[in-house]
N, C-alpha and C positions, 0 to 999 in steps of 0.2 A: 356633582354640584346639584344638590337637591333643593327643595323648598326650605326657606328659612322658617323660623317659628311663626312669623306673621304671614307666611304664605306667599311672599313675593318671590317671583321667579327671576333667577339670574340668567341673562343671556350669555351663552358660552362663546365669547369672542374676545379679542384682545382689548376692546374698549369697555367691556363689562357694563353695557347698557342695561337698564332695568325695564321689565314689563310691569306696568303699574298695578291696576287694582287686583283684589284678591278674589278667591272663590266665594260664592255665597250670594245672598240676596242683595247685598249693598253695592254690588258692582255696577258701574255706570253702563247704560246701554243706549245705542243710537243706530239708526239704519246706516249701512255703508254708503248708500246713495247720498247721504248728507255731506259726506266728505267730497264727493264729486261736485256737488253744488258749490261748496266753499272754494274748491280749487279753481273752478272756471272763473269765479269772481276775482280771485287773487291773480290769476293769469291775465285776465282782461285788464286789470289795473296796471300791469307792468309791460304788457306786450300788445301793441295795437293791431297785430296780425291775427290775434286770437279771435275766432268766430264760433258761434254755437248755432247749430241747426236742430230743430225739434220736429218730431212727428206727431204734433198735436198732443204732447204730453209734458208740457213745461213744468207743471206742479209736481207730477209723479216722478220725473227725472231730476227735479231740483234745479231746473234751469230758469225758472220764472224770474228770480231776482236778476239774473244776467240779462234777460230780455228787457227788463225795465231800466236797468242801469246803462246798458249799451244797445239800445234798439237798432242803431245803424250797423251793428255787428251781429245781429240776431236774424235768423231766417226761420219763419214758421212754415214748414213744408206741408203741413196737413197730413192726412192719412195716405201718404204716398212715399213710402220708404225707399222704393227703387229710384224715384226722382231725387230724393234727398241725398242718396249716395252719389248719384251722378253730379248733382250740384256741388257737393263737397269735393269731389275729384277735380272739377273745374276750378273751384276756388283755390285748392291746394296747388294746382299747376300754375296759378297766377301769383303764388307766393304767400297765400294765407295759410293759417293753421286751423282748419275747421274741426270741431267736435260734433259728431253726429250722435244725437241723443234720442233713445227710444227704449221700449221694452225689448229685451234680447230676442224674444220670439219673433219680433218684427224686423229687428236689425241686430244681428246679422241673419236672422232666420228668413225673413221674407225677401230680402234684397241681396242674398248671397251672390247671385250672378254679377250684379253690378259691383259688389265689393271685390269679387275675384278679378274681373276684367278692368273695370275703370279705375279701381284703387290699387289693388296688389300688382296686377300685370303692368300697370303704368307707374308703379312705385310712388304713387301720390301720397303726400304727407298728411294723411287723413287719420283722425282718432275716432274710433267707434266706441261709444259708451252704451253698454247693454244692461239695463236695469231690470229688476224683478226676475232675477235668475233663481233657479232651484225651486224647491218645495215651499220655501218661506213666503212665496207669493200667496200661499194659502187658499182662500175662498175663491179666487179667480179661476182655479181649476187647471186641468191639463193643457188647455189651449194657450194659457198665459204663463205656464211654468217651463222656463227654458232649462232643459236638462241635456241638451246636445250642443250648446254653443261653443264650448271649448273644442270639441271634436271638429266642428265645421270651420273653425277659424284656425286651429293649430295646423291643419293640413295645407293651408294656403301659403305659397312662397311669399317671402318678404314680410309676413305678418308676425308681429310680436303679440303675445297673449298673456294678460295679467289677471290675477284673481286675488286681490288684496283681502286681508283677514278682518279688518275693522274700519271704522270711520276714519281714524287718523292715517292708517296705511292707504286707504282709498285716495285720500287727498294727496299723499306723497306719490302714489302711482300715477295719478292724473297729471301732476306737475312734471314728473319724469317722462310721461308720454309726450307732453308738449315739447320737451327738449330733444326727444329722440326724433331723428329724421327718417320718416317712413311710416307705413301703416301700423297702427296699434289697436288692439281690442282690449277693453277693460270691462270686466263683469262685476256687478254688485247687486245687492239684494234689497228687498222692500222692507222686511220686518226689522225690528230692533234686535241688535246682537251686542254682546259684551265689547266694550272699548278697553282694551288691555295693553296696547302698545303706547309708547309716549312719543313726544316730538323728537326725542333723541334716538329712538330706535332706528337703526339704519335701514334704508331701502335702496336697492339698486336693481335695475333691469338685468336679468341673467344671474341673480344671486338668491340663494336660500339662506335662511338664518336658523341656527340651532338655538331653540328656546330653552331646552333642558337637556342635559347630557344623560347618557345611559349606555349600558353595554349588553343588555339582554335582547333588545329589539329596538327598532326605530320606527316611529310613526311619522310619515311625511304627509302633511295636509296643506290645503289651500282654502282661501276664502272663509266661509262661515264654519268650516269644520276644524279650524285650528284650535279654537278655544275648547271645544269638546275633546279634542285630542289631548290637550293639557290635563283636562279633568280625568280622562281615561288613564293617563300616565300616573296621576296621583293615586287613583284607585288601585292600580297594579302595584304601586310602591308599598301599599299596605300589606300586600302579599309577599313582599320581599323582592319584587322585581325592579330592575333598573332600566327604565324605558326612555330612550332619547325621543325628543319631539322636535321636528324640523317644520318651519313655516316656508312654504315654497310659493310665494306669490307670483313668481315669474315662471310660467309653465312653458313658454317658448320665447327666448331661449331658456333652457333649464340648466340648473347648476349641477353639471355632471360630477365635479369633484366632491361636493358635499354629499351627494347620494352614494357615490362609490365609497367614500370614507365610512359612511354609516353602514353600508353593507359589509365592509371588511371588519369593522369594529364590533358589530352586533350579530351578524349572520342571519338576520330576519327583518324583513321590511313589511310595513303596513302602510297603505295609502288611504286617505280619507278625503272625500270631496262630495259636494252637493250637486252631483252630475251623474249621467249614465256611466256605468262601469266601463263602457267601451269608448275609447278615443280621447279620454280626458287625462287628468293627472296620473291615474293608475297606469294607463297605457304609456305615457311619456316616461314614467319611472321604470316600467318594465323594459322599454327599449334601451334605457341606460344600463340596466342590470344585465340583460342578456348579451350585450356587446362588450361589457367591461368586467363584471364580477357577479355571476348569477348566484342568487340566494333565494330561499323561500319568500314569496310575496303573497299577501292577502289584500284584496281591494274592498274598501268600504265605499259604497255608492248605491245609486238606484239600479236595480237589477233588471235591466232591459225591459222596463215597463213604463207606461205613462202614469202620471200622478192623478190626483182627483181633488175635488173641493174639500176643504177642512181646515181646522186650526193648524197652524204651522208645526207645533210641537207634536200634535197627534199624527201628522203626516210623517214627521221624522221617525216616529216610533214604528208606524206601519211599514215604512219603506227602508228601514234598517240604517238610520243615520244617527242614532243616539250614542251617548257615552258607552252604554252597555254593549252596543254592537261593536264599537271600536275595541273595547276590552276583550270581547270574545274573539274578534279577528286577530288580535295581538297574541292571545293564548294559543290560537291555532297556528299562527306563524312560528311561534317559538317551539311548539311540538314538532314541527316539520324540519327543524334544524338538524343537520347531520350530527351524529355524536362526536365525530372528529373531523370538523370541516377543514378542508385544505386552505391554508393561508390565513386562518382566523386564530389568534392566540388563545 
């Protein structure tokens, strides 16, 4: 199931949903954080228990409109992220559904202890929204580029971890988080990225989605790296390779069945994420593979280093997150495949 002549991708599932815009300059772009802002407004209209807390970043986290429309359900915590997490835990234990909104370096970065004890240990129904993740934060530099947030939240008991791929999926992830009973962390980005899923594209906590089928290797990506992974697959198709692309917005719980199927069908896995190579999606996928069906895996991510100030695309190039880097990693993974892999047709 490859690209049609117009370049539209067919999602390989029983419902045959479509991923919309095409490659090229005309594709619509929007920050994934916009989807979060739209979602909390929609949730606030239908559920009076929805509350939003902000760490003095309403405009950046797209919660300003909510604060004006529902001032009685909005709490400005100021630059006090630890207190914000504690307040959210208390609100949740009283039956509210609070969304804690800040830059990810501050929440869950600065208030990890409060999230661990007051929220996760207490199984409080708190949703943590981490904005400005990854290198796309750009000029703000290393102190504001969250590259470790998946790792520090994924290790927490009772925590769900989501990394949606575009604005539309971020809105769906936020709405799904509100329906889920228990702690949820959602990460999203500052800069504009392609909007390529549709309102009909399925989203479910714990599920991954095959966006393009293939038999030579599989690229499993999350967040802002999903679209470049599709581009990498298209580049490799010009060389005659058939590359599966899987969107894995749910990092915890992770879709074991889809990953194992990809390993069995292709014999080589690449993961791509805008995060440190340790503790993120790559680590989660490796855990699945080693305990179920080990195959060669290459990890595309930030290689155990801090970022720096710069234009987002320049930073992606320097730190190894471009389409070309995904293509190279995929070639490497395919070369590592055994000549006669056991269990692979």
